N, C-alpha and C positions, 0 to 999 in steps of 0.2 A: 699413499704418498711416498714418492721416491725420496730417500733420505741418504745423506752422506755423513760419515763419521771420520774426522781427521784425528788419527792416532799419532800425535807428535812426540814420540818417545825420544827423538833426537832433535827436537826443535822444529822450526818451520822457516822456510824462505820461499820466495816467489818461484824460483826454478824447481824446487822440490815439489811444490804444489802442481806445477805444469807437468812434471814427469809422472806424478801419481795419477793425474787425470788421464793422460795418454795411456798409461799402463792399465787403467781400470776401464777403458773402452772409448775414450774420446778419439775420434778419427783425426789423424794428422792433417788431412785435407781441410777439415772444418777449422782446425786451429790456424792453419796457414791462411785460409781465406779471411778469417776474422782479423788477423794481423795485417793482411794486405789492404784491409779497409781503412787503416790508419794512414793519413798523409805524412808518413815518416819513412825515410830511406836511410841507407847506409848501415845496414846490419844483416847478418845471416843467422838463421836458426839451425843449430845442430842438435839432432836427437839421436842418441845412441844407447844400445843395450849395455848394461854393466852388471857386475855381480858383486855384492857386498856380503862377505861371510857366507857365501853360498846362496844368498837370496837374489833372485833375478829382479832387476829394476830398470827403469828408464831414467836417463840423465839428459837434461836440457840445458844447453848453453847458448847464450846470445853473444855473437862475435860482432863487435862494432868496427866497421870498416872506415868510418870517417868521424872526425871530431863532432861531438854533439854540444849544443849550448846548454848553459845552466838555465833551467826553465823555472818560471814562477807558476803559481796555481792558475792564473789567468791564461798563460800560454798553453797549459795542458788542457784547460777547458776548451779553448779555441780549437786545438787539435782534435779533441773528441767530438765536438759539435760539427766539425768539417768532415768527419769520417762518415762512412756508410754503414756503421755498426747499428744494430738494433737499439732502439731507445732504452730498453732496460739495461743493456750492457753499457751504454754511454753513462747513464745516471749512476749505476753502481760503481763503475770505474772512477768517476769523478768523486764519488763519496769516499772511496779509498784514499785518493790523493788529498782530499780535504782533511781527512783524519791525520794524514802525515804532516800536512802544513800546520795544522793546529798544534800538534805535538812539538814540531820544530820551533814554532813561534814562541811557545812557552819556554823551551829549553834555552833559546838564544835571546829572549827578551825583546823580540821585535813584533811588528804587526804581521797579520796574515799575508798581506800583499807584499811584504818585504822578504818573505822566506824564499831562499834560493834552494832548489832541489839539487844538491850536489850529487851525492851517490845515488839518490833515488829519482832524480829528475831527468837522467839521461835516457836514451832509447831503450836500454835493457830493462829499466823499471817499467816503462810503458808496455813493453812486451809482456813482462811478468804479470802486471796488474790486469791489462786488457785480456791477455790470454787466459788467465785463471777465471775471470768473471765470465768471459765468453764460453769457456769450457763447461762450467756448471750450467750455463744457459742452454748449450747444445745438448747436454745430458738430461735436461729437464729435471734437475734436482730441485725439489720444493722446500727442503729443510736441511740445514747443515748444523752439525754438532761437532764440538772440538774438545779434545782432552786438555787436562792441565798442561802447562808449558814449563819446560825445564830452564832454569836460570843458571848459566855458568858465570865464572868470574874471569879476571884477567884484563887485558887491554886490547883495543883494536885501533888500527890507523884509519883515519878518515880525513876529509878535506880540512878539518879544523885541527888536526894533529892527533895525538894519542888520547883516547877517551876510555873510561873504565867500562867493563861489562857487568851486567847488561847495559847497553847504551842508554843514555838519558832519554832519547826519544822513545825507545822501546819501553822504558819504565813508565813514561807518560801514557803511551798507547794502551798498556796493559792494566790500567787502573780498573779495579773491580773484577779482574780476571784471575782465576786460581792458578798459582804458579808454585814451583818448588825448586830448591837449590840443589845443584849437583857439583861434585868435586871435579871440575874440569875447567881449565883455563883456555877456553875457545868459544867463539861466538856460535850460539845455537839458534837464537831467534833474531832474525834481521828486522830492521824497521819495515821493509816491504812486507815480509811475512806476517809481522805483528798487525800491521794495518789491514791486511787482507782477512785474517781470521777474525779480527775484532769487528769488521764491517759485515762479513758474510755469515758468521756463525750465529745461529739463533740462541745457543746456550753452550756453556762449558761444563764438563764433568765426564762421568762414565758413559760408555756407549749406551744409547737408548735401546729399548726393546724393539727389534725389527727382524724381518726375515732376510738373512744375508744373501747378497747377490755377488757382484764382482768385487775383487780386491786388487788394488794397484799400489806399487811402490815407486816413489820418486826419490832419486839419489841426489845428495848434495855434491858440490864440486870439490869439497875438501874431505880429508879423512879425519875421523875422530882420533885424538891422541891417546885415548884409552883403549883403542882397538875395537870398539863396538861399531855396528853398522850405522852410518850416517844416512838414515832413510826416513821418509815420511810415509806412513801407511794410510791409504784412503779406502774405506769400506763403504760400498754402496748397498742399499737394501730397501725394503718396503716396510713402511709403518702404516698401521690401520688406525686412523684418527677417529676419535669419538667426540661428541659434543663437549665432554668434560676433559680436563687434563688427565693424560695417562700417567704423568709423573706429578707427584704432590710433595709439598714440604710439610713435615710434621714438627710442630712447635710444642715443647713440653716444659713445665716447671713444677716444682713442689712448693707449697705454701703452708706454713703452720701458724701464722700470726695475722690472719685475715678474717674479716667478718663475712661469712658465706651468704648473709642475707642479700648482698648486692649482686649475687651471681646471675639472677635473671637479667639484670641491667647489663652486666658485662657480656653475657651470652648474646643478648640482642645487638650490642655494639659490634661484637666480633662478626656476627652473621651479616649485619648491614655493611661491614667493611669488606666482605667478600669471602669469609671463611666457608669452606665446604662442609665442615662439621666441627662441633665443639663438644667437649665432655669434661665433667668434673667428678673425680673418683676419690672417695675417702681412703686414706692410707694411714699407717702407723709410722711416724717419723722418729728421729733420734730422741733419746731421753724419754721415750714413751709418749711423746706428745702426738695427739691426733692432728692430722693435716689433710691436704688435698693434692691430687695430681691433676693439673689443668692441661688438657691436650687440645690442640687445634690442627686441623687439616686445611691446607690452602694451596692454591696455585703459587708456584715460586715467585711470580712477578708481584704478588700481593703480600708477601711475607713481611716486608719491612713495615708497612702500615699496621698490620696486625700485631707485630711486636710492640709498636708504639702504644696500641690500645691496651695490651696486657700490662706494660710498665706504668701506664697512666692510671689504670683502673684497679690494679691490685697492688699488694705489697711485695711482689716478686722483684728480686734484684739481679736475677740472672735467668737465662733461657738456654735450653738445649734445642738444637734443630738439625734435621737431616732430611734427605730426600728419599722417597720410596716410589716404586712402581705400583700401579693399581690397575685392576681390571674391572670395568663396569659393564652392566648389561644395557642394551639399547632400550630406551623408553620414550614415551610420548604422553602429552597431556590429553585427557579425555574427560567424559562426564558420565554419570549414572543417573538415570531418571528415577525419581522417587515420587510417592503420592504428594509430596509437598514442594516438588520442583527439582531441578537438576543439582547434582552434587559434583564438585570438581574431584577428579581422580587421576591416577596415572596408570598406564598400561605398560608393563615391563615384559620384554621378550626373554623368557628363560629357555634353557635347552629342552625343556619338556613342554613348552607352549607358553602363551601369553598369560600374565597374571594381572588382574585389575585390583587396585588398592585405592579406596576412597581417602581423600585427604582429611586428616583429623580436624584441622581448623575449619574446613568447609562444613563438615558434619556438626561440629560444635556450634557454629554460628546458626545453622539451620535448626538445631535442637533448641537453642536459646530463643530464636525468633518465633518458632512455632509452639514453644513451651511444652516440648515432649522430651522423653528420656533420650539421652544420647545413644543408648543401646538400641532403641527403636529405630533410629536413623540408620545405624549400622546394619540392623537386620533387614531393613527395607532395601539397602544397597545390595546386600547378598542375594536377596530374592530377585531383584530386578536384573542383576547380572546373570543369575542362573538361568533365566529364560532365554538368553542369547545363544545358548549352545553349550554342550559339555566340553568342547575343546578349550574353553577358557576357565582358568582357575581363579578363585576369589580368596584373597587373604582375609580371613575372619579376624575380628578384633579379639583382644584378650577378654577374659570373663569380666574384669573390671577396667573398661577402657578409660 
């Protein structure tokens, strides 16, 4: 899976993203053809090589040659639909502008249809948004991840006058996005840049595990007042996706005033809610009290629901959580023939060959149904699998399964 990581150490804007895409391998001809598909005129695209503190980068500027109207969301939709752009580019570009319109509507207390795109509705914003969306489309990027975003302070001049930084629309767009403050009175994250990363990024945080490929730097049009390079770094690479999440969220809490008799119920609820694994470990807590460490592994998208289960079903009043990378082996469902019928199992591909493991619940149900010892079912599974060849290993049960 071709993956992009946006390292926004100096923030993000539309033209910085364009420059980074071009520097990382997007062909200039492909970008210009995409922009020519828009029924909009009166602008020139300037692409030039620059150096920021010794780092080579590309800077993109849109020069508007004639006055552009203040456009509404409907106007932009009509322009996109009238273009010859690929449908995915049209849809994603409209989604970016819709995010912008929704944020502006909340800030100004108006309806979506009443929003005037002042700074972001002119042709330069159309170029930025369509160019970035088309650029990722041309590069065939399947997944995009983005770093946390820096929030500066100060003031910026816009069509409505002086507004504080970060801009109100930017604050609205970045809801639920990880950010951090910096001692700098200068705009680092523009509304267009915020809308683009919020719409395009699959997730925010550290760089995912991948095999690195091309790296590109896009330069902003202004210099940082603290002397640091005003650049956005785009890293392209390959990720090998598996059926399960490669990144998981780990939830933990310590409990010392809880009745552990209900743990089977809590465990079942957590697994039914999508947990990948759950565990309860006895620990010694403060003042010598015995307690438990409850740990849950899950996909990040399901963490909120699982947190609600823990708070609802236990006496926990707080949770710790963090993300971790994990590596899993490929596996598939299979079955093992026994004298009493097939038993569900899984076949795992290990570095030394496949391993067949019967599922405990399937063995237990068969033993209960046939009124035979569970150990007998496991032994029959081992014998049946052993007849299929020595290249496959069998995971034997413990002495007391």
